N, C-alpha and C positions, 0 to 999 in steps of 0.2 A: 193725784191731788188729794191731800190728806185733810181731815176735818179741821185740824189745828191750823193749817196753813192758810185757810180761807176765812176772812173776817167779813161777815155779811152786815152791811150798815143799814139794812132795811128790814122792817117787820110789818105786821098787819095790826091795825087798831080800828075796831068798829068797821071792818070791811074796807079800809083804806090803807094804802101803803104810806108808811111814815119813815123818815130818816132818824137815825139814832140821836142826831143833834136836836131833834124836836121834842124829845121825851125826857122824863125824869130818870134818874139812875136806878138800877136794880129792877125789882118787880113792880115798882111804882110806875114803870112805863106803861103798864096795862096793855101789853102787846102779845100777839101769838105768832107762831111760825106760819108763814104763808102757804106751807105745804101740808103739814100734819095738824095744824091748828092748836098745838100744845103751847102752853105758856112759855114765854121767853123773858130773859132779863137783859137789861141794857148795861153792858160793861163799859164804864167810862172812867177808867183809871188814868194814871199819869204816864205810864210807860208803853202800854199796848194800844194800838189804834182802836178807837171806840167802835163797838160792834154789838150785835145781839147774839145771845147764846141760849140754848134750851135750858129751862129751869131744871128739868130732870134730863138724864141722858136720852137724847133723841136718836131716831134711826134715819133721819133725813140726810141724804148725801149732799155735800156742798154743791155738786153739779146740778142736782135737782132744784135746790133752793135758788142758785144763781139763775137758772133757766126760768123758773116760775116768777121770780122778782123782775127779771129782765123784761119779759113779755108784758107784765102788768104795768111797769113803768112806761114802756113804749106805747102801749094802748092809751095810757093816761095822757101822755104828751100829745099824741095825735088828737085825742078827743078835746083837749084843752084848746088847741089851735083851731080845730074845726068849729068849736063853739064860739070862739071869738072872731072867726073869719080871718085868721092869720095864716100866712104861708109858713111852711116848715122847711127851711133851707137844708139841703144836703150837699155833700161834696164827696166825689169818689174817683178813684183811679180806674179808668175805663179798661176792661179786659179785652176790648176789641180794637183799640187805637191807642196812641201814646198820650192822649189828652187826659187832663184832670177836669172832670165835668162838674158844673154847678147846676142845681135844679131845685124844684119845690116838690117835696115828697107828697104834698096834698094838692097838687095842681088840679087834678080832676076828681079827687076823692070827696065824698060827701058823708060817708059813714065808715066807722072802724069797728071791727069785731075781733074778739080773741077766741081762738079755738073753734071758729065757725066751721062746721062740717061742709066740705065741698065734695065734688064728685071724686071719690076714691082717696080723699086725704082730709086732714084736719090741721091746717097751718097754725102757727103761733098767733099771728095777727094778720088780718086781711083788710085791705082798703077797698071800698065799693064806690062806684060812681053814682050819679043821680038816678040812674035807671036800675040800680041794684046789681050791676055787673061787677065782678072783681077786676080791679085794675092793677093791684100790686099785692104781693105777699111778703110779709116781713118775718124773717126767721132769726131767732136768737140762738147762736151757735156756741155751745159750751164745750162738750166733749165729743159730739157727733155731728157730722154734716147733716143738712136737711134731709128728711126722708125722701127716698127715691120717688115715691108717689107724688110728693109736692113738686119735684123737678119735672116729672112727666106732665103734671097738670099745667104748670106754667108754660111749658113748650107747646102743649096742645091747644091752649086757650089764649096765647099771646099775652100772658100776664107777667109783669116785671117781677123778678125775684130780687129781694134786698136782704142781705145777710149782715148781722152784727155779731162780731166775736166778743164773747165775755169770758175772761179768764179769772178775774179777781173781783172783789167787792167794789174796788175803786172804779172798775169799768162801768158799773151800773150808774155812776153819777153822770156819765155822758148823756144818758137818756133824759135827764132833768135839766142839766145846765149847759151842755155843749151846744153851740150854734155857730156854724151849721153842724148838723149831725154828720158823722163820718163813717158810714157803713164800710165794712171790709170788702164787700162784693155787691155790685149792682149789675145785673145782666141786661144793661141797656147802654147803647152808644148814641150820643146826640149828634154825631156827624151824619150827613146824608149817606145813604148806602147805595152800593152798586146795584143797578137793575139786573145784572147778569149773575153775579155770584153772591150778593148780599153783604159783602165785606164793606167796611167803612172806607169812604173816599178821603183821600188826602188833599188838602187845599193846594191848588195849582196856580202857578204864575206863568203866563205866556210871554216869551221873549221873541223879538223879531231881529234876526241877524242880517247884516249886509255882507254877502259873500260873493266870490267870483265862481261861476260855473267851472268845474274842474275840466270840462271838455272844450267849451267854446269861449270861456272867459267872460261871458255876459254877467253883469252885475245884477244879482238876483236877491230876492228876499227869502229867508229860510226861517221857519217857525220851529221853536223848541220850547218845552215846558219843564219847569222844575217842580217836583212834588215829593214831599217826604224826604228831602235831601238828595233826591235822585234826578238825573236828567232823563227826560222822556221825549221820544220822537212822536211824530204825527200818527204812527200806527196805533198809539194808545189814546188818541184824542176822541172825545165824544163828538157828535155831529155839531153841536153848538160851538165847541172849541175849534173844530175845523173851519166852520163858517167865520168865526172871529179871525182866525189866522188868514183866511182868504180875503177878508175885508181889510186887513192890514197890509196886503200886498203879496202874500205867499201864494204860490201855485202848488196845490196839493192834488196829487193823482195817485190812483192805485197802480203800482208798478210791479214788474216781475224781476226778481234778482236770480240770475243763474248761479251766483255764488252760493246762496243759501237755499234756493229752490222754493222761495216764499213769494207770495203776493201780498203787498201791504201798502198803506197810504204813506207817501213820502214827499218831501220837498222836491219839486221838479223845475228844471230850467224851462222857461216859456219859449226859448229860442230853439234849442236843440233836443229837448226832451230828456236829457240826462237827469238823473236824480241822486240825491244825497240820502243814502240809507241810514237807518238807526245806528248801526255799528260805527259809523264815522262821525256821528254828532258829538261824541266825546272830545274830538279834536277842537271843537269850538266852545267847550265849556268855560274856558277862561274868559271868553269875550263877554259873558253875561255878568261877570263880577262888577258890582257897582252900577250896573245898567238898569234903567227903569223898565219894569215889566207891567203886564196887564193882569188883573185878577180874572181868573178863568174858571171859577167853580172848583170842582174836584176831579181827581183821577184815581181810579182803583189801581193800586200798585200791583195787586195780585194778578189782575187781568193784563196789566201792562207787561208784566214779566212773561206771561203766557203768549202774548201777542208779539213779543219782540222776535224778530227773525233770527234764526240760528246763524252762527258765523259762516258755515259752509266752507267751500274751498275757493282759493283764489282763481279767477278766470274771467274772461270777457263775457259780458251779457249779450244775448242775441240782439241783433239790430243796431248795435253800437250805441245804444242809449241806456246806459246802465250806471253803475257806481264806479267811483275812482278806486284805484289800487290803494291798499293801506299804506304802502310805501310812499 
């Protein structure tokens, strides 16, 4: 990043950040550099985008100026909304699930500070709740990722990290005019999380199929769920989902499959005890197209993959109450 390639549209006047459009041309702007505090002039020509420049050759790098201006504008935006009791909408692509989340950056915040020293780190901007506890750290990222100490602090104290990437002077305008703010990274997922592994749950729809038992021909109900575009069997159901399926007529029991050597919850024939294992549910996937389902909370696809029985080898199950042959 060269000095000439970055046009900074903000400077400092009487301790406040001002945009180049708000001041007179040249030295009449009465502004200083927000980093070195040397005088700057407002260049407002016809061909080059309006910006500030040092009156005399300065030694401030554009990265440093972008970073300093960015965090001051961000602090000012937060303080303005807090003072007026307004929400500050943000929108971000979740790093933990496929969703784009919408939220209020100041939902629990009551105070904002810049470069406030915390345990082992000094973040760009910190939001505090009514009890004075940090609830979010806002980092302006120009040429370097947030300091490792900031990342460790967020992990250790369950503080949300919010990062805004700033590459040009135009990116700074987002802190003043963009609504919602669109940070480049927010280490927070608004989906419910799995109690076992902590991953985000995928919304699940429960379907009830009318099928014939492969062994005795009894007309039975079979439960299957679709989550995250995948078909999931009862082995991945939560207790509440299993109870819902039972309430809708399915018989779910823990069965042993000699094919895979696994024990897992499966749709079971109430007459002969034979069961339909997860590897065979895909044969019924077409039946749920256009079929009405039941909202069933969420399913962790990571745990579902781990709990899915292995294919195993073809063979009969002990006791004659097992799964059908794939053929």
